[in-house]
DOBA-818951 format. One record per residue: residue number from 1; residue in three letters; x, y, z of N, C-alpha, C, O in turn. Coordinates in steps of 0.05 Angstrom, whole numbers, padded with zeros to 5 digits. Each point is the difference from the previous one (the first is absolute). Layout:
% residues N
num NUM; residuo ALA; n.east X; n.north Y; n.up Z; ca.east X; ca.north Y; ca.up Z; c.east X; c.north Y; c.up Z; o.east X; o.north Y; o.up Z
...
//
This chain:
% residues 42
num 1; residuo UNK; n.east -00754; n.north 00976; n.up 00253; ca.east -00013; ca.north -00026; ca.up 00001; c.east -00007; c.north -00008; c.up 00028; o.east -00020; o.north -00013; o.up 00005
num 2; residuo UNK; n.east 00038; n.north 00020; n.up 00014; ca.east -00006; ca.north -00007; ca.up 00028; c.east -00025; c.north 00014; c.up 00010; o.east -00015; o.north -00012; o.up 00015
num 3; residuo UNK; n.east 00011; n.north 00036; n.up -00023; ca.east -00023; ca.north 00015; ca.up 00010; c.east -00026; c.north -00013; c.up -00010; o.east -00019; o.north -00003; o.up 00015
num 4; residuo UNK; n.east 00019; n.north -00005; n.up -00040; ca.east -00024; ca.north -00012; ca.up -00011; c.east -00006; c.north -00028; c.up 00012; o.east -00022; o.north -00009; o.up 00000
num 5; residuo UNK; n.east 00044; n.north -00003; n.up 00011; ca.east -00003; ca.north -00026; ca.up 00013; c.east -00007; c.north 00002; c.up 00029; o.east -00004; o.north -00020; o.up 00014
num 6; residuo UNK; n.east 00003; n.north 00045; n.up -00004; ca.east -00007; ca.north 00005; ca.up 00028; c.east 00022; c.north -00007; c.up 00020; o.east -00005; o.north -00007; o.up 00023
num 7; residuo UNK; n.east 00030; n.north 00008; n.up -00032; ca.east 00023; ca.north -00008; ca.up 00016; c.east 00013; c.north 00025; c.up 00013; o.east 00023; o.north 00006; o.up -00005
num 8; residuo UNK; n.east -00038; n.north 00008; n.up 00021; ca.east 00008; ca.north 00025; ca.up 00012; c.east 00024; c.north -00003; c.up 00019; o.east 00016; o.north 00019; o.up 00002
num 9; residuo UNK; n.east -00013; n.north -00041; n.up 00012; ca.east 00023; ca.north -00004; ca.up 00018; c.east 00026; c.north 00000; c.up -00016; o.east 00020; o.north 00011; o.up 00008
num 10; residuo UNK; n.east -00020; n.north -00024; n.up -00031; ca.east 00024; ca.north -00001; ca.up -00017; c.east 00006; c.north 00028; c.up -00011; o.east 00023; o.north 00008; o.up -00002
num 11; residuo UNK; n.east -00044; n.north 00007; n.up -00005; ca.east 00004; ca.north 00027; ca.up -00010; c.east 00013; c.north 00017; c.up 00021; o.east 00019; o.north 00015; o.up -00005
num 12; residuo UNK; n.east -00029; n.north -00017; n.up 00029; ca.east 00012; ca.north 00016; ca.up 00023; c.east 00029; c.north -00007; c.up 00004; o.east 00016; o.north 00018; o.up 00006
num 13; residuo UNK; n.east -00009; n.north -00043; n.up -00009; ca.east 00028; ca.north -00009; ca.up 00004; c.east 00019; c.north 00011; c.up -00021; o.east 00022; o.north 00008; o.up 00006
num 14; residuo UNK; n.east -00031; n.north -00006; n.up -00031; ca.east 00018; ca.north 00008; ca.up -00022; c.east -00001; c.north 00030; c.up -00005; o.east 00013; o.north 00011; o.up -00018
num 15; residuo UNK; n.east -00030; n.north 00004; n.up 00034; ca.east -00002; ca.north 00029; ca.up -00004; c.east 00005; c.north 00016; c.up 00025; o.east -00006; o.north 00024; o.up 00001
num 16; residuo UNK; n.east 00016; n.north -00037; n.up 00020; ca.east 00004; ca.north 00014; ca.up 00026; c.east 00023; c.north 00020; c.up 00000; o.east -00001; o.north 00019; o.up 00016
num 17; residuo UNK; n.east 00021; n.north -00023; n.up -00033; ca.east 00022; ca.north 00019; ca.up -00003; c.east 00006; c.north 00004; c.up -00029; o.east 00021; o.north -00009; o.up -00010
num 18; residuo UNK; n.east -00038; n.north 00023; n.up -00005; ca.east 00004; ca.north 00002; ca.up -00029; c.east 00025; c.north 00015; c.up -00009; o.east 00007; o.north 00020; o.up 00012
num 19; residuo UNK; n.east 00006; n.north -00032; n.up -00032; ca.east 00024; ca.north 00013; ca.up -00012; c.east -00004; c.north 00004; c.up -00029; o.east 00016; o.north 00015; o.up -00013
num 20; residuo UNK; n.east -00037; n.north -00027; n.up 00001; ca.east -00005; ca.north 00004; ca.up -00029; c.east -00030; c.north 00006; c.up -00004; o.east -00017; o.north -00007; o.up 00017
num 21; residuo UNK; n.east 00012; n.north 00019; n.up -00039; ca.east -00028; ca.north 00005; ca.up -00009; c.east -00003; c.north -00011; c.up -00028; o.east 00020; o.north -00001; o.up -00015
num 22; residuo UNK; n.east -00044; n.north -00006; n.up 00007; ca.east -00005; ca.north -00009; ca.up -00027; c.east -00005; c.north 00024; c.up -00018; o.east -00018; o.north 00016; o.up 00006
num 23; residuo UNK; n.east 00034; n.north -00014; n.up -00027; ca.east -00004; ca.north 00022; ca.up -00019; c.east -00027; c.north 00000; c.up -00013; o.east -00011; o.north 00020; o.up -00007
num 24; residuo UNK; n.east 00000; n.north -00044; n.up 00004; ca.east -00025; ca.north -00004; ca.up -00015; c.east -00025; c.north 00006; c.up 00018; o.east -00017; o.north 00016; o.up -00008
num 25; residuo UNK; n.east 00016; n.north -00028; n.up 00032; ca.east -00024; ca.north 00003; ca.up 00016; c.east 00003; c.north 00015; c.up 00026; o.east -00019; o.north 00007; o.up 00013
num 26; residuo UNK; n.east 00044; n.north -00001; n.up -00006; ca.east 00005; ca.north 00016; ca.up 00025; c.east 00001; c.north -00016; c.up 00025; o.east 00004; o.north 00011; o.up 00022
num 27; residuo UNK; n.east -00006; n.north -00038; n.up -00023; ca.east 00002; ca.north -00017; ca.up 00024; c.east 00028; c.north 00002; c.up 00011; o.east 00019; o.north 00003; o.up -00015
num 28; residuo UNK; n.east -00017; n.north -00003; n.up 00042; ca.east 00026; ca.north 00000; ca.up 00013; c.east 00005; c.north -00026; c.up 00013; o.east -00018; o.north -00014; o.up 00009
num 29; residuo UNK; n.east 00044; n.north 00006; n.up -00008; ca.east 00008; ca.north -00026; ca.up 00011; c.east 00029; c.north 00002; c.up 00011; o.east 00015; o.north 00019; o.up -00006
num 30; residuo UNK; n.east -00009; n.north -00039; n.up 00022; ca.east 00027; ca.north -00001; ca.up 00012; c.east 00021; c.north -00008; c.up -00021; o.east 00023; o.north 00007; o.up 00002
num 31; residuo UNK; n.east -00031; n.north -00022; n.up -00022; ca.east 00018; ca.north -00011; ca.up -00020; c.east -00011; c.north 00004; c.up -00028; o.east -00024; o.north -00001; o.up -00004
num 32; residuo UNK; n.east 00042; n.north 00005; n.up -00015; ca.east -00009; ca.north 00003; ca.up -00028; c.east -00012; c.north -00026; c.up -00011; o.east -00014; o.north 00001; o.up -00020
num 33; residuo UNK; n.east 00019; n.north -00023; n.up 00034; ca.east -00012; ca.north -00026; ca.up -00009; c.east -00030; c.north 00000; c.up 00004; o.east -00014; o.north -00018; o.up -00011
num 34; residuo UNK; n.east 00003; n.north 00036; n.up 00027; ca.east -00028; ca.north 00000; ca.up 00007; c.east -00017; c.north 00020; c.up -00015; o.east -00024; o.north 00002; o.up 00006
num 35; residuo UNK; n.east 00035; n.north 00012; n.up -00025; ca.east -00016; ca.north 00018; ca.up -00017; c.east 00008; c.north -00005; c.up -00029; o.east 00021; o.north -00011; o.up -00006
num 36; residuo UNK; n.east -00039; n.north 00019; n.up -00013; ca.east 00004; ca.north -00007; ca.up -00028; c.east 00020; c.north 00017; c.up -00014; o.east 00014; o.north -00010; o.up -00018
num 37; residuo UNK; n.east -00011; n.north 00035; n.up 00026; ca.east 00019; ca.north 00018; ca.up -00014; c.east 00014; c.north 00017; c.up 00021; o.east -00007; o.north 00024; o.up 00003
num 38; residuo UNK; n.east 00026; n.north -00035; n.up 00012; ca.east 00012; ca.north 00014; ca.up 00023; c.east 00018; c.north 00023; c.up -00007; o.east 00014; o.north 00000; o.up -00019
num 39; residuo UNK; n.east -00015; n.north 00020; n.up 00037; ca.east 00019; ca.north 00022; ca.up -00001; c.east 00003; c.north 00009; c.up 00029; o.east -00018; o.north -00001; o.up 00016
num 40; residuo UNK; n.east 00042; n.north 00010; n.up -00008; ca.east 00006; ca.north 00008; ca.up 00027; c.east -00019; c.north 00023; c.up 00010; o.east -00007; o.north 00018; o.up -00016
num 41; residuo UNK; n.east 00000; n.north -00019; n.up 00041; ca.east -00015; ca.north 00022; ca.up 00012; c.east 00021; c.north 00023; c.up 00005; o.east 00020; o.north -00005; o.up 00013
num 42; residuo UNK; n.east -00027; n.north 00028; n.up -00022; ca.east 00019; ca.north 00023; ca.up 00003; c.east 00000; c.north 00009; c.up 00029; o.east 00015; o.north 00019; o.up 00006
//
């Protein structure tokens, strides 16, 4: 949703040190709170 709203600075902040990936869409984030179906990055 942040991407579609053009909020790239917020995206950069929550994805600068990813620890999880979304099982559904493959997006990576620092916290599982920021993706829809989180799983740890191996």
